[in-house]
C-alpha positions as CSV (number, residue, x, y, z in Angstrom):
1,M,0.0,0.0,0.0
2,N,1.5,3.4,-1.0
3,T,1.5,6.5,1.2
4,E,-1.5,8.0,-0.4
5,D,-3.6,4.9,0.0
6,R,-2.5,4.6,3.6
7,I,-3.6,8.2,4.3
8,H,-7.0,7.5,2.7
9,Q,-7.4,4.3,4.7
10,A,-6.5,6.1,7.9
11,L,-9.1,8.8,7.2
12,N,-11.7,6.2,6.3
13,D,-11.0,4.3,9.6
14,F,-11.0,7.4,11.8
15,Q,-14.2,7.8,13.8
16,I,-15.3,10.6,16.2
17,E,-18.0,10.4,18.8
18,T,-20.4,13.4,19.1
19,P,-22.1,14.3,22.4
20,S,-25.9,14.2,22.7
21,W,-25.9,17.4,24.7
22,G,-24.1,19.2,21.8
23,Y,-27.4,19.0,19.8
24,A,-29.5,20.6,22.5
25,D,-29.7,24.3,23.5
26,T,-26.3,25.5,24.6
27,G,-24.9,28.7,26.0
28,T,-22.5,30.0,28.5
29,R,-22.1,29.8,32.3
30,F,-24.3,32.9,32.5
31,G,-27.3,31.7,30.5
32,K,-28.7,29.4,27.9
33,F,-29.9,30.7,24.6
34,T,-32.8,28.8,23.0
35,Q,-32.9,28.0,19.3
36,D,-35.9,26.8,17.3
37,A,-34.1,23.8,15.8
38,A,-32.4,22.6,19.0
39,A,-33.0,19.0,20.1
40,I,-35.0,18.4,23.2
41,T,-35.5,14.6,23.6
42,I,-33.0,11.8,23.2
43,E,-34.9,10.9,20.0
44,D,-34.3,14.5,18.6
45,K,-30.6,14.3,19.6
46,L,-30.1,10.9,17.9
47,A,-31.9,12.2,14.7
48,D,-29.5,15.1,14.6
49,A,-26.5,12.8,15.2
50,G,-27.6,10.6,12.4
51,Q,-27.7,13.5,10.0
52,V,-24.2,14.6,11.1
53,N,-23.0,11.1,10.4
54,Q,-24.6,11.1,7.0
55,F,-22.8,14.3,6.1
56,T,-19.4,13.4,7.5
57,G,-19.3,9.6,7.3
58,C,-17.1,9.5,10.5
59,C,-19.4,10.1,13.5
60,P,-21.2,6.8,14.0
61,Q,-21.4,7.0,17.8
62,V,-23.2,9.3,20.2
63,A,-22.1,9.9,23.8
64,V,-24.9,10.1,26.3
65,H,-25.3,11.9,29.6
66,V,-27.2,9.8,32.0
67,L,-29.0,12.5,33.9
68,W,-29.9,14.5,30.8
69,D,-30.8,11.6,28.4
70,F,-32.3,8.9,30.7
71,N,-34.8,8.6,33.4
72,A,-36.6,5.8,35.2
73,R,-39.0,5.4,32.2
74,T,-36.3,5.3,29.5
75,S,-35.7,1.9,28.1
76,P,-32.1,1.2,27.0
77,G,-33.3,-1.2,24.4
78,A,-35.7,1.5,22.9
79,V,-32.8,4.0,22.8
80,A,-30.5,1.5,21.1
81,Q,-33.3,0.9,18.5
82,M,-33.7,4.7,18.0
83,A,-30.0,5.1,17.4
84,S,-29.8,2.2,15.0
85,A,-32.8,3.5,13.0
86,R,-30.8,6.8,12.5
87,G,-27.6,5.0,11.5
88,V,-25.7,5.6,14.8
89,K,-24.9,3.7,18.0
90,I,-24.7,4.8,21.6
91,G,-21.1,5.4,22.6
92,S,-19.6,6.5,25.9
93,I,-21.7,6.8,29.1
94,N,-21.3,10.0,31.1
95,P,-22.5,10.0,34.7
96,N,-23.5,13.3,36.2
97,L,-21.6,14.0,39.4
98,F,-21.9,17.8,39.7
99,Q,-25.5,19.0,39.2
100,D,-27.4,17.7,42.2
101,Q,-27.5,20.0,45.2
102,C,-26.0,17.2,47.4
103,Y,-22.7,17.6,45.5
104,K,-22.0,21.1,46.8
105,L,-18.9,19.7,48.7
106,G,-18.0,17.1,46.1
107,S,-19.3,13.7,45.0
108,F,-16.6,11.0,45.3
109,T,-14.7,13.1,47.8
110,H,-17.6,14.5,49.8
111,P,-17.1,14.3,53.6
112,D,-20.5,12.8,54.0
113,T,-20.6,9.0,53.5
114,E,-24.2,9.0,52.4
115,V,-23.4,11.5,49.6
116,R,-20.5,9.3,48.4
117,K,-22.9,6.3,48.4
118,L,-25.3,8.2,46.2
119,A,-22.5,9.0,43.8
120,I,-21.3,5.4,43.7
121,A,-24.9,4.1,43.1
122,H,-25.3,6.5,40.2
123,C,-22.0,5.4,38.6
124,V,-22.8,1.7,39.1
125,D,-26.2,2.3,37.4
126,S,-24.2,4.1,34.6
127,V,-21.9,1.1,34.2
128,K,-25.0,-1.2,34.0
129,L,-26.6,1.1,31.5
130,G,-23.4,0.8,29.4
131,Q,-23.6,-3.0,29.6
132,A,-27.3,-2.9,28.5
133,L,-26.4,-0.7,25.6
134,D,-23.2,-2.7,24.8
135,T,-20.9,0.3,25.1
136,R,-17.3,0.3,26.0
137,A,-16.4,3.6,27.8
138,I,-17.6,5.0,31.1
139,T,-16.2,8.6,31.4
140,L,-15.7,10.3,34.7
141,W,-15.3,14.1,35.1
142,L,-15.5,15.3,38.7
143,A,-16.3,18.9,39.8
144,D,-14.9,17.9,43.2
145,G,-12.7,20.4,45.0
146,T,-12.6,23.0,47.8
147,N,-13.3,26.7,47.7
148,Y,-10.9,27.9,50.3
149,P,-7.9,26.5,52.3
150,G,-9.0,24.4,55.2
151,Q,-12.4,23.6,53.9
152,D,-11.5,19.9,53.9
153,N,-8.4,17.8,54.1
154,I,-6.8,17.3,50.7
155,R,-5.1,14.0,51.5
156,T,-8.3,12.6,53.0
157,R,-10.2,13.6,49.9
158,K,-7.6,11.8,47.8
159,R,-8.1,8.6,49.7
160,R,-11.9,8.8,49.5
161,L,-11.6,9.2,45.7
162,E,-9.4,6.1,45.5
163,G,-11.9,4.1,47.5
164,V,-14.9,5.1,45.4
165,L,-13.1,4.4,42.1
166,A,-12.2,1.0,43.4
167,E,-15.8,0.2,44.1
168,I,-17.0,1.4,40.7
169,Y,-14.2,-0.5,38.9
170,E,-15.3,-3.8,40.4
171,T,-18.6,-3.5,38.5
172,L,-17.0,-3.2,35.1
173,R,-17.5,-5.9,32.5
174,Q,-14.3,-7.3,31.1
175,D,-14.6,-5.3,27.9
176,Q,-15.5,-2.0,29.5
177,I,-13.0,0.8,30.4
178,L,-13.2,3.6,33.0
179,L,-11.8,6.9,31.7
180,V,-10.6,9.3,34.3
181,E,-10.7,13.0,33.2
182,Y,-8.8,15.9,34.8
183,K,-9.2,19.7,35.0
184,P,-6.8,22.2,36.6
185,F,-9.5,24.5,38.0
186,E,-13.2,25.4,38.1
187,P,-15.8,25.1,39.5
188,A,-14.0,24.9,42.9
189,F,-12.1,28.1,43.7
190,Y,-9.1,26.8,45.7
191,H,-8.2,23.2,44.6
192,T,-9.5,20.5,42.2
193,D,-9.3,16.9,43.3
194,I,-8.1,15.7,39.9
195,A,-6.2,18.7,38.7
196,D,-3.8,17.3,36.1
197,W,-2.8,14.2,34.0
198,G,-0.4,12.9,36.7
199,M,-3.2,12.7,39.3
200,A,-5.5,11.1,36.8
201,L,-2.8,8.6,35.9
202,N,-2.2,7.7,39.5
203,Y,-6.0,7.2,40.2
204,A,-6.4,5.1,37.1
205,R,-3.4,2.9,37.9
206,K,-4.7,2.3,41.4
207,A,-8.1,1.4,40.1
208,G,-6.9,-1.3,37.7
209,D,-5.9,-2.3,34.2
210,Q,-9.3,-1.3,32.7
211,A,-8.9,2.3,33.9
212,K,-7.2,4.9,31.6
213,V,-6.7,8.6,31.4
214,L,-9.0,10.9,29.4
215,V,-7.3,14.0,27.9
216,D,-9.6,16.9,27.3
217,T,-7.6,19.2,25.1
218,G,-9.3,22.3,26.6
219,H,-8.5,21.3,30.2
220,H,-5.0,22.8,30.4
221,Y,-3.2,25.9,31.4
222,A,-2.1,28.3,28.7
223,A,1.0,27.2,26.7
224,Q,0.9,23.7,28.3
225,N,2.5,21.1,26.0
226,I,-0.4,18.7,25.5
227,E,1.3,16.6,22.9
228,Q,4.0,15.8,25.5
229,I,1.3,14.6,27.9
230,V,-0.1,12.5,25.0
231,A,3.3,11.0,24.3
232,W,3.9,10.1,28.0
233,L,0.5,8.5,28.4
234,L,1.0,6.5,25.2
235,D,4.3,5.3,26.3
236,E,2.8,4.3,29.7
237,K,-0.1,2.6,27.8
238,M,-2.5,4.8,29.8
239,L,-4.1,7.0,27.2
240,G,-7.8,6.0,27.0
241,G,-9.4,8.8,25.1
242,F,-9.8,12.5,24.1
243,H,-12.4,15.1,24.5
244,F,-11.8,17.5,21.7
245,N,-12.0,21.2,22.7
246,D,-9.9,24.3,22.6
247,R,-9.3,27.3,24.8
248,R,-8.2,30.9,24.6
249,Y,-8.2,32.0,28.2
250,A,-9.6,29.2,30.3
251,D,-11.5,26.0,30.1
252,D,-13.0,24.1,27.1
253,D,-15.1,26.7,25.4
254,L,-13.9,26.6,21.8
255,T,-13.8,24.2,18.9
256,L,-10.7,22.0,18.5
257,G,-8.1,23.8,16.4
258,S,-9.8,27.2,16.5
259,I,-6.9,28.7,18.4
260,D,-3.9,26.5,17.6
261,P,-4.6,24.3,14.5
262,Y,-1.0,23.1,14.5
263,Q,-1.5,21.6,18.0
264,V,-3.9,19.1,16.5
265,F,-1.2,18.0,14.1
266,R,1.3,17.7,16.9
267,I,-1.0,15.6,19.0
268,F,-1.8,13.2,16.1
269,H,1.8,13.1,15.1
270,E,2.5,11.5,18.6
271,I,-0.3,9.0,18.1
272,F,0.9,7.9,14.7
273,A,4.5,7.9,15.7
274,Y,3.5,5.4,18.5
275,A,1.5,3.4,16.0
276,H,4.5,3.3,13.6
277,D,6.9,2.1,16.4
278,H,4.4,-0.6,17.6
279,G,3.0,-1.7,14.3
280,E,-0.6,-0.9,15.3
281,M,-2.9,2.0,16.4
282,P,-3.5,2.3,20.1
283,K,-7.2,1.8,21.2
284,I,-8.3,5.4,21.9
285,E,-11.8,6.9,22.2
286,F,-12.1,10.2,20.2
287,M,-14.9,12.3,21.4
288,I,-16.1,15.9,20.9
289,D,-17.2,17.7,24.0
290,Q,-18.7,21.0,23.1
291,S,-20.5,21.8,26.4
292,H,-20.7,25.6,26.2
293,N,-20.3,26.6,22.5
294,L,-23.1,28.5,20.8
């Protein structure tokens, strides 16, 4: 196979997962702006996702957010059938560990045992939902942290988080993976419990072989060398997936490549250099996460 054919084959094989919430009304942290064509129900979202996949040919999976897309009356089988009818499949399962009022002081790291039990139960339900939908990835992003020095013991929170991850990990099916995401700051004002890739790596390793690190390209400080992080995680066989975003000042508010398009090349260069050295592509989940974009 010549170089041109290899490039075409790589592009044909490349698949990106879109988020269900990206098809709904979006906005900023200060408000949501409604649009006439925005999706409302999970059926609406899957219909939009199917149209995107028809246009692009590379977005066959849709990430779902458990709290926003499912309730006690939602049948996983019915959702799977809806997705199939639109030419897509349900992808990663995203538990919601930040929206309920009980999570004011954290979810996995909350000082109250009962709150931690609620968070564990929700995540176990999310793992079971993934099994019912025959999906591979359970992605965890925590808003956990403290708002001022002394609000809680940082080391104790670390141990709580390790314990909760261990409990959730035990419920995984053999073909499922647990992706641990990190973020340097926000919404907590003083410290974040999983603030960087090293912390995420440590938590994932302690959880077990089916836990990996999720790199959100918008969750980094200005000028941080993301491709170096990618190279390290690849070499440690701990890179599990990406959330594609970009940032100008802080957080993941912009489309991937909108600020530094060359960074996208540098990241993928590390991935393909690894594949060249090992004779095969690493198993990585590629996901778009446009939570705030208009």
